[in-house]
C-alpha positions in Angstrom: 13.2 3.2 3.0 16.0 1.9 4.9 13.7 -1.1 6.4 13.1 -2.1 2.7 16.4 -1.0 1.0 17.1 -5.0 0.3 13.8 -4.6 -2.2 14.7 -2.1 -4.9 11.9 -0.9 -6.8 12.4 -1.1 -10.5 11.3 1.7 -13.0 8.4 -0.1 -14.1 7.1 -0.4 -10.7 7.8 3.3 -9.9 6.2 4.2 -13.0 2.9 2.3 -12.0 3.1 3.6 -8.4 3.2 7.5 -9.8 0.5 6.6 -12.1 -1.8 5.3 -9.2 -1.0 8.1 -6.9 -1.8 10.7 -9.8 -5.2 8.8 -10.3 -6.5 7.5 -7.1 -9.3 5.3 -8.9 -6.3 3.2 -10.4 -6.2 -0.6 -9.7 -2.6 -2.2 -10.4 -2.8 -5.5 -12.2 0.2 -7.3 -10.9 1.9 -10.7 -10.2 4.6 -9.1 -8.3 4.2 -9.5 -4.7 6.6 -6.4 -3.9 3.5 -4.2 -4.4 2.2 -5.1 -1.0 5.2 -3.4 0.4 4.9 -0.2 -1.7 3.0 2.8 -0.2 1.6 6.1 -1.5 3.3 9.4 -0.1 0.2 9.3 2.4 1.2 5.9 3.7 -1.7 4.0 2.2 -1.1 0.8 -0.2 -2.0 1.1 -3.8 -5.3 -1.1 -4.9 -4.1 -4.2 -6.4 -5.7 -6.8 -8.7 -3.7 -9.7 -7.9 -4.2 -13.6 -7.4 -2.6 -13.1 -3.9 -4.6 -10.3 -2.5 -7.7 -11.1 -0.8 
């Protein structure tokens, strides 16, 4: 948390992350590169559908 303190999570981002964690099959569509930093409680990144994801 301290490492990324300069990247505050918005309420909308937090809501999407909570939803994605509750439903593991969820894929988040985003244009926001902050989602590459976010992690679930188990340390895994969320599944993303974004133009910057390979």
